[in-house]
C-alpha positions as CSV (number, residue, x, y, z in Angstrom):
1,X,12.7,-36.3,-48.8
2,X,16.0,-38.2,-48.3
3,X,15.6,-41.6,-46.8
4,X,17.3,-41.6,-43.4
5,X,17.5,-45.3,-43.2
6,X,20.9,-44.8,-44.8
7,X,23.6,-43.7,-42.3
8,X,26.8,-42.7,-43.9
9,X,29.9,-43.4,-41.8
10,X,32.3,-40.4,-41.9
11,X,35.3,-42.6,-41.2
12,X,37.7,-39.9,-42.3
13,X,40.6,-38.3,-40.4
14,X,39.2,-35.1,-39.1
15,X,36.2,-32.7,-39.0
16,X,37.4,-30.8,-42.1
17,X,37.5,-33.9,-44.2
18,X,34.1,-35.0,-42.8
19,X,32.5,-31.7,-43.6
20,X,33.9,-31.7,-47.1
21,X,32.6,-35.2,-47.7
22,X,29.1,-34.3,-46.3
23,X,29.0,-31.3,-48.6
24,X,29.9,-33.5,-51.6
25,X,27.2,-35.9,-50.7
26,X,24.7,-33.1,-50.2
27,X,21.0,-34.1,-50.1
28,X,21.8,-37.7,-50.9
29,X,22.2,-38.4,-47.2
30,X,20.4,-37.1,-44.1
31,X,22.1,-39.2,-41.4
32,X,25.8,-39.4,-40.5
33,X,27.9,-41.6,-38.2
34,X,30.9,-40.0,-36.4
35,X,33.1,-42.6,-34.8
36,X,35.8,-42.8,-32.2
37,X,38.5,-42.4,-34.7
38,X,37.5,-38.8,-35.3
39,X,37.0,-37.9,-31.7
40,X,40.4,-36.1,-31.4
41,X,40.0,-34.6,-34.9
42,X,37.0,-32.4,-34.0
43,X,34.3,-35.0,-34.2
44,X,32.0,-33.4,-31.7
45,X,32.3,-30.0,-33.4
46,X,31.5,-31.7,-36.7
47,X,28.4,-33.3,-35.1
48,X,27.1,-30.0,-33.9
49,X,27.8,-28.3,-37.3
50,X,26.1,-31.0,-39.3
51,X,23.1,-31.0,-37.0
52,X,22.7,-27.3,-36.3
53,X,23.7,-25.8,-39.7
54,X,22.9,-28.5,-42.2
55,X,19.9,-30.2,-40.5
56,X,21.5,-33.7,-40.5
57,X,20.8,-36.4,-38.0
58,X,23.8,-37.6,-36.0
59,X,24.9,-41.1,-34.8
60,X,27.9,-40.8,-32.4
61,X,29.5,-44.2,-32.4
62,X,31.6,-44.2,-29.2
63,X,31.0,-47.8,-28.0
64,X,31.4,-46.7,-24.4
65,X,32.4,-49.2,-21.8
66,X,33.3,-48.6,-18.2
67,X,32.0,-48.7,-14.7
68,X,28.4,-47.5,-14.4
69,X,29.1,-44.1,-12.8
70,X,31.6,-43.2,-15.5
71,X,29.3,-44.3,-18.4
72,X,26.4,-42.3,-16.9
73,X,28.6,-39.2,-16.6
74,X,30.0,-39.6,-20.1
75,X,26.5,-40.1,-21.6
76,X,25.1,-37.1,-19.7
77,X,27.8,-34.9,-21.2
78,X,27.4,-36.2,-24.7
79,X,23.6,-36.0,-24.7
80,X,24.0,-32.2,-24.4
81,X,25.0,-32.2,-28.1
82,X,21.5,-33.2,-29.0
83,X,22.6,-36.5,-30.7
84,X,20.2,-38.8,-32.3
85,X,22.0,-42.1,-31.6
86,X,24.8,-43.0,-29.2
87,X,26.5,-46.4,-28.8
88,X,27.6,-48.2,-25.7
89,X,28.6,-51.8,-25.3
90,X,25.7,-54.1,-24.7
91,X,26.6,-55.3,-21.2
92,X,23.5,-54.7,-19.0
93,X,25.2,-52.6,-16.4
94,X,26.6,-50.3,-19.1
95,X,23.2,-50.0,-20.8
96,X,21.4,-49.2,-17.6
97,X,24.0,-46.5,-16.7
98,X,23.7,-45.0,-20.2
99,X,19.9,-44.8,-19.9
100,X,20.3,-42.8,-16.7
101,X,22.8,-40.5,-18.4
102,X,20.5,-39.9,-21.4
103,X,17.4,-39.2,-19.2
104,X,15.6,-36.1,-20.3
105,X,17.3,-36.0,-23.7
106,X,16.2,-37.2,-27.1
107,X,19.4,-39.3,-27.5
108,X,18.7,-43.0,-28.2
109,X,21.0,-45.5,-26.6
110,X,22.1,-48.3,-29.0
111,X,23.8,-51.3,-27.5
112,X,26.6,-53.1,-29.4
113,X,26.1,-56.8,-29.5
114,X,29.2,-58.3,-31.1
115,X,31.3,-56.2,-33.5
116,X,30.7,-57.1,-37.2
117,X,34.4,-57.4,-37.8
118,X,34.6,-60.4,-35.4
119,X,34.0,-64.1,-36.1
120,X,34.1,-67.2,-33.9
121,X,37.9,-67.4,-34.0
122,X,38.1,-63.8,-32.7
123,X,35.7,-64.6,-29.9
124,X,37.7,-67.7,-28.9
125,X,40.8,-65.6,-28.8
126,X,39.0,-63.2,-26.4
127,X,37.8,-66.1,-24.2
128,X,34.1,-65.4,-25.1
129,X,31.9,-68.4,-24.2
130,X,31.4,-71.1,-26.8
131,X,28.4,-71.0,-29.1
132,X,27.3,-69.9,-32.5
133,X,28.0,-66.1,-33.1
134,X,24.4,-65.5,-34.1
135,X,23.0,-67.1,-31.0
136,X,25.4,-65.0,-28.8
137,X,24.3,-61.8,-30.6
138,X,20.6,-62.6,-30.1
139,X,21.2,-63.3,-26.4
140,X,23.1,-60.1,-25.9
141,X,20.5,-58.1,-27.8
142,X,17.7,-59.5,-25.6
143,X,19.6,-58.6,-22.4
144,X,20.3,-55.1,-23.7
145,X,16.7,-54.6,-24.5
146,X,15.8,-55.8,-21.0
147,X,18.3,-53.3,-19.6
148,X,16.6,-50.4,-21.4
149,X,18.4,-50.0,-24.7
150,X,16.5,-48.1,-27.4
151,X,18.1,-50.4,-30.0
152,X,21.0,-52.6,-30.9
153,X,23.9,-52.7,-33.3
154,X,24.2,-56.1,-35.0
155,X,25.2,-57.5,-38.3
156,X,22.6,-57.9,-41.1
157,X,23.0,-61.7,-40.6
158,X,21.4,-61.5,-37.2
159,X,18.8,-58.8,-37.8
160,X,16.0,-61.1,-38.6
161,X,16.6,-63.2,-35.5
162,X,16.7,-60.1,-33.3
163,X,13.5,-58.7,-34.9
164,X,11.7,-61.9,-33.9
165,X,12.4,-61.3,-30.2
166,X,9.4,-60.2,-28.1
167,X,11.7,-57.7,-26.5
168,X,12.5,-56.1,-29.9
169,X,9.0,-54.6,-30.4
170,X,9.4,-50.9,-31.0
171,X,13.2,-51.1,-30.7
172,X,15.7,-50.2,-33.3
173,X,18.1,-52.5,-35.2
174,X,21.0,-50.7,-36.8
175,X,23.3,-52.7,-39.1
176,X,26.9,-51.9,-40.0
177,X,28.7,-54.5,-42.1
178,X,26.6,-53.4,-45.1
179,X,28.1,-53.5,-48.5
180,X,26.5,-52.9,-51.9
181,X,26.8,-55.9,-54.3
182,X,30.4,-56.1,-55.6
183,X,31.9,-53.8,-53.0
184,X,35.1,-54.9,-51.1
185,X,34.4,-56.3,-47.7
186,X,37.3,-54.5,-46.0
187,X,37.6,-55.6,-42.4
188,X,33.9,-56.8,-42.2
189,X,33.2,-60.5,-41.8
190,X,29.4,-60.7,-41.4
191,X,27.9,-58.7,-44.2
192,X,24.9,-58.2,-46.5
193,X,23.7,-55.7,-49.1
194,X,21.6,-52.7,-48.0
195,X,18.4,-54.3,-49.4
196,X,19.1,-57.6,-47.6
197,X,19.6,-55.9,-44.3
198,X,16.4,-53.9,-44.5
199,X,14.4,-57.0,-45.6
200,X,15.8,-58.8,-42.6
201,X,14.4,-56.3,-40.2
202,X,17.0,-53.5,-39.9
203,X,15.7,-50.0,-39.4
204,X,19.0,-48.3,-40.5
205,X,22.1,-49.5,-42.5
206,X,25.5,-48.0,-41.9
207,X,27.7,-47.7,-45.0
208,X,31.2,-46.1,-45.0
209,X,33.9,-47.0,-47.4
210,X,31.6,-47.8,-50.4
211,X,30.5,-44.1,-50.2
212,X,33.5,-42.1,-49.0
213,X,36.0,-44.1,-51.1
214,X,33.9,-43.7,-54.3
215,X,35.0,-41.4,-57.0
216,X,31.5,-39.7,-56.7
217,X,30.3,-40.1,-53.1
218,X,27.0,-38.5,-53.9
219,X,26.2,-40.9,-56.7
220,X,27.2,-43.8,-54.4
221,X,24.8,-42.6,-51.7
222,X,22.0,-42.1,-54.3
223,X,22.5,-45.7,-55.6
224,X,22.1,-47.0,-52.0
225,X,19.0,-44.8,-51.6
226,X,17.6,-46.4,-54.7
227,X,18.3,-49.9,-53.4
228,X,16.6,-49.1,-50.1
229,X,13.5,-48.0,-52.1
230,X,13.4,-51.1,-54.2
231,X,11.0,-54.1,-53.7
232,X,14.0,-56.2,-52.6
233,X,14.3,-54.0,-49.4
234,X,10.7,-54.7,-48.3
235,X,10.4,-56.6,-45.1
236,X,8.0,-59.5,-45.3
237,X,6.1,-58.2,-42.3
238,X,6.0,-54.6,-43.3
C-alpha cells in the first residue's frame, strides 16, 4: 500500500498536465496537492477526476482569506468536491468560518501559519510583529487549533515545536518546504528533508519540484517513499 504521508504538489499549468504527471507517477503516490495556480486551469475538475476515477486523496491548497461569511460560503461550496484537506489562513476568524463551512463533510481544515517561503526580513516588510519566526509560527498554530483547525501548515523546522503543544494532540501537521538531500531549494527558505520532517512530528510532507521536474517522476516519488519508510523518519515518540 502506498504511503500517503507523501503529498505530491501538482504545481503544473493545467489539469491536462496534472493528470499526465499523475499517470506517470502511478502507484508511487496516493495523495496530491492542487494549488491556487491551477484553479483557472481546471484544478477542481482534476481534483474530482483523481479522486473519483483514480482513488487518490486530494489536498486543495487555496489558502482562503476573507471576511467570515465569505470564507464560510467558499468552504461550503468546495467541500462538495469531497476534498481531504483544504487550506485557509490561520487567523482565528477565518478558521472558525471555515469550520462552519465544512460542517457535515469529511474535509479537514488546515490553517496556514507563516508561508515557508518567508523569513524574518519578509515579515518585517509586511509589518508583522517582531519576534523569532518559529515562535510566531507556534503562536499562530496554537490559536488556529483553539479556533477549531484540524491541522496546520508549517515548515519542517517548526514541526517539533508545534507537536509539543497540548493543543496539537490528535491534530495534523503538514509540512511544505521539504526537499530531498541535494535538491535545489527554489523559493523555499525554511526547509528539511522528508525524513527530518517526519521525525520532527509532521504527519504529511508536501514535495513538488523534486518530483515533477525529475526526469522520472515515478522514481523520484518512490525514492521519497523509501526515505519515509527508513529508520531516519521515525519520530522519537512514535
